C-alpha positions as CSV (number, residue, x, y, z in Angstrom):
1,M,88.8,135.9,85.6
2,R,92.4,134.9,86.0
3,Y,92.8,137.6,88.6
4,L,90.0,136.2,90.6
5,I,91.4,132.7,90.5
6,F,94.8,134.0,91.5
7,C,93.3,135.8,94.5
8,F,91.5,132.7,95.7
9,A,94.7,130.7,95.3
10,L,96.5,133.2,97.5
11,L,93.8,133.0,100.1
12,G,94.3,129.3,100.3
13,C,98.0,129.8,101.2
14,A,97.2,131.9,104.3
15,D,97.1,130.5,107.8
16,W,93.8,130.8,109.7
17,P,93.9,132.5,113.1
18,E,93.3,130.5,116.2
19,I,89.8,131.4,117.3
20,S,90.1,129.5,120.6
21,Q,92.6,132.0,121.9
22,T,90.1,134.8,122.3
23,P,88.9,135.4,125.9
24,P,85.3,134.5,126.8
25,L,82.8,137.3,127.1
26,R,82.6,137.2,130.9
27,A,86.3,137.3,131.4
28,S,86.6,140.5,129.3
29,G,83.5,142.2,130.9
30,D,80.1,143.1,129.8
31,W,79.2,144.7,126.4
32,P,79.3,148.5,126.5
33,R,75.9,150.2,126.7
34,L,75.0,152.2,123.6
35,V,73.6,155.6,124.2
36,S,72.1,158.1,121.8
37,A,73.7,161.4,120.9
38,A,70.8,163.2,122.6
39,E,71.8,161.6,125.9
40,L,75.4,162.6,125.5
41,Y,74.5,166.2,124.7
42,A,72.2,166.3,127.7
43,V,75.1,165.4,130.0
44,L,77.6,167.7,128.2
45,P,75.7,170.7,127.0
46,E,78.9,172.8,126.5
47,A,80.2,170.1,124.1
48,R,77.2,170.8,121.8
49,A,78.0,174.6,121.6
50,D,81.7,174.0,121.1
51,R,81.0,171.5,118.3
52,R,78.6,173.8,116.6
53,D,81.1,176.7,116.6
54,S,83.9,174.4,115.5
55,L,81.8,173.0,112.6
56,A,80.7,176.6,111.5
57,A,84.4,177.7,111.5
58,R,85.5,174.7,109.5
59,A,82.6,175.2,107.0
60,S,83.6,178.9,106.6
61,A,87.2,177.9,106.0
62,L,86.2,175.3,103.4
63,R,84.0,177.9,101.6
64,A,86.9,180.3,101.5
65,R,89.2,177.7,100.1
66,A,86.7,176.7,97.5
67,A,86.3,180.3,96.4
68,I,90.1,180.5,95.9
69,L,90.2,177.2,94.0
70,R,87.4,178.3,91.6
71,R,89.6,181.0,90.1
72,P,91.0,180.1,86.7
73,A,94.7,179.4,86.4
74,T,96.1,178.8,82.9
75,T,99.8,179.5,83.5
76,R,102.3,178.1,86.0
77,D,102.6,181.6,87.6
78,Q,98.9,181.9,88.1
79,M,98.8,178.4,89.6
80,E,101.6,179.3,92.1
81,A,99.8,182.5,93.0
82,L,96.7,180.4,93.8
83,R,98.7,178.0,95.9
84,A,100.2,181.0,97.8
85,R,96.7,182.3,98.7
86,L,95.6,179.0,100.1
87,P,95.8,178.8,103.9
88,R,98.0,176.0,105.2
């Protein structure tokens, strides 16, 4: 409880930012248009294949690392041997 009171006391010491200094919406432009991932992949079909290959390679590397880390290591020498097998 004391911690919570202390946090609120610290918040009271902070200066509030000047909100009036932000530019109006029209001066900074319109809001960006949100598009779905399907629309993006339709425009860039090669990005989809590259991403799929990249994700598959990363998943394979993570599975290999997990297989190495599952091995038991009870001594310092065994632990160092495990670390040496891990790809950097």
